[in-house]
C-alpha positions as CSV (number, residue, x, y, z in Angstrom):
1,M,71.8,71.0,47.9
2,A,68.2,71.9,48.3
3,A,66.7,71.9,51.8
4,V,63.9,69.5,52.6
5,A,60.5,71.2,52.8
6,G,59.1,71.4,56.3
7,V,56.4,72.7,58.7
8,T,57.1,74.6,61.9
9,G,56.6,72.4,65.1
10,P,57.0,73.2,68.8
11,S,59.7,75.6,69.7
12,G,60.7,76.3,66.0
13,V,61.3,72.5,65.4
14,T,60.9,71.5,61.9
15,G,59.1,68.4,60.7
16,P,58.9,66.9,57.1
17,S,55.9,67.9,55.3
18,G,56.2,65.6,52.3
19,A,54.1,62.7,51.6
20,A,55.1,59.2,52.7
21,N,57.5,57.2,50.4
22,A,55.8,54.9,47.9
23,S,56.1,51.2,48.2
24,G,59.1,49.7,46.5
25,V,61.6,52.6,47.0
26,A,65.1,51.6,46.1
27,G,67.5,51.1,49.0
28,P,71.3,51.8,49.0
29,S,72.0,48.8,46.9
30,G,69.4,49.6,44.3
31,A,67.1,46.9,45.2
32,A,63.4,47.7,45.8
33,V,62.2,47.1,49.4
34,P,58.5,46.9,49.9
35,Q,57.3,49.6,52.3
36,S,55.0,47.2,54.1
37,A,58.0,44.9,54.8
38,V,59.7,47.2,57.3
39,S,58.8,49.3,60.2
40,P,60.4,52.7,59.5
41,V,63.1,54.0,62.0
42,R,62.2,57.5,63.0
43,V,65.1,59.9,62.9
44,L,65.5,63.4,64.4
45,I,68.4,65.5,62.9
46,V,69.9,68.1,65.3
47,D,72.5,70.5,63.7
48,D,72.9,74.3,63.6
49,D,74.0,74.0,60.0
50,A,71.0,74.0,57.6
51,L,73.0,72.5,54.8
52,V,74.0,69.6,57.0
53,R,70.4,69.0,58.0
54,A,69.3,69.2,54.5
55,G,72.0,66.7,53.3
56,L,71.1,64.2,56.0
57,S,67.5,64.6,55.3
58,M,68.2,63.8,51.6
59,I,70.3,60.8,52.5
60,L,67.9,59.2,54.9
61,G,64.5,60.5,53.7
62,G,64.3,58.4,50.5
63,L,64.5,55.0,52.1
64,P,61.5,52.9,53.0
65,D,62.9,51.8,56.4
66,L,64.0,55.2,57.6
67,T,62.0,58.4,57.9
68,V,63.2,61.8,59.0
69,V,60.5,62.9,61.4
70,G,61.9,66.4,62.3
71,E,64.9,68.7,62.5
72,A,66.2,71.1,65.2
73,A,68.9,73.8,65.0
74,D,70.0,73.6,68.6
75,G,70.4,71.4,71.6
76,G,67.9,73.5,73.5
77,E,65.2,72.4,71.0
78,V,65.7,68.6,71.6
79,P,63.3,68.0,74.4
80,A,60.4,69.6,72.5
81,A,61.3,67.8,69.4
82,V,61.6,64.4,71.1
83,A,58.2,64.9,72.8
84,A,56.6,66.0,69.4
85,Y,58.1,63.4,67.0
86,A,59.0,60.4,69.2
87,P,62.2,59.5,67.2
88,D,64.0,56.2,67.5
89,V,67.3,57.7,66.7
90,V,68.7,61.3,67.2
91,L,71.6,62.4,64.9
92,M,73.1,65.1,67.3
93,D,75.7,67.7,66.4
94,I,78.3,68.2,69.1
95,R,79.1,71.9,68.6
96,M,76.0,74.3,68.7
97,P,76.0,77.8,69.7
98,R,73.5,77.8,72.6
99,V,73.1,74.4,74.0
100,D,75.7,72.0,72.7
101,G,75.0,68.3,71.8
102,L,76.9,66.9,74.8
103,T,74.6,68.8,77.2
104,A,71.6,67.7,75.1
105,T,72.7,64.1,75.0
106,E,73.2,64.0,78.7
107,A,69.8,65.4,79.5
108,L,68.2,63.2,76.9
109,R,69.8,59.9,77.9
110,A,68.9,60.6,81.6
111,Q,65.2,60.4,80.7
112,P,63.1,57.2,80.9
113,H,63.1,55.2,77.6
114,P,65.2,57.7,75.5
115,P,65.9,57.4,71.9
116,E,69.3,56.3,70.7
117,V,71.8,59.1,69.9
118,L,74.5,59.2,67.2
119,V,76.7,62.1,67.7
120,L,78.0,64.1,64.7
121,T,81.4,65.6,64.7
122,T,84.2,66.8,62.2
123,F,86.9,65.2,64.4
124,D,87.4,61.5,65.1
125,A,89.5,62.2,68.4
126,D,87.5,64.7,70.2
127,E,87.2,64.6,74.2
128,Q,83.6,65.8,73.7
129,V,82.8,62.8,71.7
130,L,84.1,60.5,74.4
131,R,82.1,62.4,77.0
132,A,79.0,62.0,74.8
133,L,79.6,58.2,74.6
134,R,80.1,57.9,78.4
135,A,76.7,59.9,78.6
136,G,75.0,57.2,76.6
137,A,75.4,57.9,73.0
138,A,75.5,54.8,70.9
139,G,78.2,55.9,68.7
140,F,79.4,58.8,66.4
141,L,79.7,59.8,62.8
142,L,82.1,62.1,61.1
143,K,80.3,64.7,59.0
144,D,82.1,63.5,55.9
145,T,81.1,59.8,56.4
146,P,79.8,58.4,53.0
147,P,76.0,58.3,52.7
148,A,75.8,54.4,52.7
149,E,77.7,54.3,56.0
150,I,75.5,56.9,57.6
151,V,72.5,54.8,56.6
152,H,74.1,51.6,58.0
153,A,75.1,53.4,61.3
154,V,71.5,54.5,61.9
155,R,70.1,51.1,61.2
156,R,72.6,49.5,63.6
157,V,71.8,51.8,66.3
158,A,68.1,51.3,65.9
159,A,68.7,47.7,66.1
160,G,70.6,48.1,69.5
161,E,74.1,47.5,68.0
162,A,77.0,49.8,68.7
163,T,78.7,51.8,65.9
164,L,82.1,52.1,67.4
165,S,85.0,50.0,66.5
166,P,87.7,49.1,69.2
167,T,90.3,51.1,67.1
168,V,88.2,54.3,67.3
169,T,87.6,53.7,71.1
170,R,91.3,53.3,71.7
171,T,92.1,56.4,69.6
172,L,89.6,58.4,71.7
173,I,90.8,57.3,75.0
174,A,94.5,57.8,74.0
175,H,93.7,61.3,72.8
176,V,92.1,62.3,76.1
177,T,94.8,60.6,78.1
178,A,97.5,62.6,76.1
179,A,95.5,65.8,76.4
180,T,94.9,65.5,80.2
181,P,97.8,63.6,81.8
182,G,96.8,61.7,84.9
183,L,97.9,62.8,88.3
184,A,100.2,60.7,90.5
185,G,98.3,58.1,92.5
186,P,95.3,55.8,91.9
187,D,93.1,56.2,88.9
188,P,89.5,56.5,90.1
189,R,88.0,55.7,86.8
190,R,90.2,52.4,86.5
191,E,89.4,51.5,90.1
192,R,85.6,51.9,89.5
193,A,85.7,49.9,86.3
194,L,87.6,47.0,87.9
195,R,85.3,47.0,90.9
196,L,82.2,46.8,88.8
197,L,83.6,44.1,86.4
198,T,84.8,42.1,89.5
199,G,81.2,41.6,90.6
200,L,80.4,39.8,87.2
201,S,80.3,36.1,86.7
202,E,83.1,34.6,84.5
203,R,80.7,34.3,81.6
204,E,79.4,37.9,82.0
205,R,82.9,39.1,82.1
206,Q,83.8,37.3,78.9
207,V,80.8,38.9,77.1
208,A,81.8,42.3,78.4
209,V,85.5,41.9,77.2
210,A,84.2,40.8,73.8
211,L,82.0,44.0,73.6
212,G,85.1,46.0,74.5
213,R,86.7,44.5,71.4
214,G,83.9,45.7,69.3
215,H,82.5,42.4,68.4
216,T,78.9,41.8,67.3
217,N,76.4,39.5,68.8
218,A,77.1,36.9,66.2
219,E,80.8,37.1,66.6
220,I,80.5,36.7,70.3
221,A,78.3,33.7,69.9
222,G,80.8,32.0,67.7
223,E,83.7,32.7,70.1
224,L,81.9,31.6,73.3
225,F,79.9,28.9,71.9
226,M,76.5,30.5,72.5
227,S,73.4,31.1,70.6
228,V,72.8,34.8,69.5
229,A,69.7,34.8,71.7
230,T,71.8,33.9,74.7
231,V,74.3,36.6,73.9
232,K,71.6,39.2,73.7
233,A,70.3,38.0,77.1
234,Y,73.8,38.4,78.6
235,V,74.1,41.9,77.2
236,S,70.8,42.9,78.7
237,R,72.0,41.4,82.0
238,L,75.3,43.4,81.9
239,L,73.5,46.6,81.1
240,T,71.2,46.0,84.2
241,R,74.0,44.9,86.6
242,L,76.4,47.7,85.6
243,D,73.6,50.3,85.4
244,L,74.7,51.4,81.9
245,N,72.6,52.5,78.9
246,N,74.1,50.6,75.9
247,R,76.9,48.4,74.6
248,V,79.3,51.3,74.0
249,Q,79.4,52.2,77.7
250,V,80.1,48.5,78.5
251,A,83.1,48.7,76.0
252,L,84.3,52.0,77.5
253,L,84.1,50.4,81.0
254,V,86.2,47.5,79.8
255,H,88.8,49.9,78.3
256,D,88.8,51.9,81.5
257,A,89.7,48.6,83.4
258,G,92.6,48.0,81.0
259,L,91.2,44.6,79.9
260,V,91.6,45.3,76.2
């Protein structure tokens, strides 16, 4: 698998040097999509494996609505890369030798107006993945995910949608619970979640629970007899009231409270 040609940017960060895609490049389904019809999603790839970076660049770089603006080989390079390339989405490896993806995600999501983060892992039940999601990552991808699903996940995250199914969330939480059995007495995380959710209106609570079940805006609209625009407004309100970054964190809070 050939590496994507690049130029060296700040702190050794690599940015693509190839020309822009021509209009009418075929998408995953083979249908031509006019370049002028979309606003390309800017993607930064962070992984210490050059082969993984090259593969992801090949998957994402040939699509008219996605553009790989840069690459980084370590979490320590992320701040310079984000400042240099202003990505919309960061594909972030969890395990890197110097600064890991968890540390980099926590620092990035603590900044004003950060890009969305999709963490990359070889495991689907990893305590570090769950910690990254709690820190504000919008979802995760296994490194053997089929190319079409990777493209779909990047598009969903860029559009503000979660990429985490309720089954995956339950698996992650069960894995962590089994690995670190709770002590006797109250569960602080559950008590905090219940306290936060108790402060919501009934309608807000219904939307939060639907998010915890992994439902899309359209599905929530159908279940609760709302318009999609109204659902979006409720999701934005939930994020503000609960002081959370994204839908995945709302879903995790609902799971912490034991409501799904």
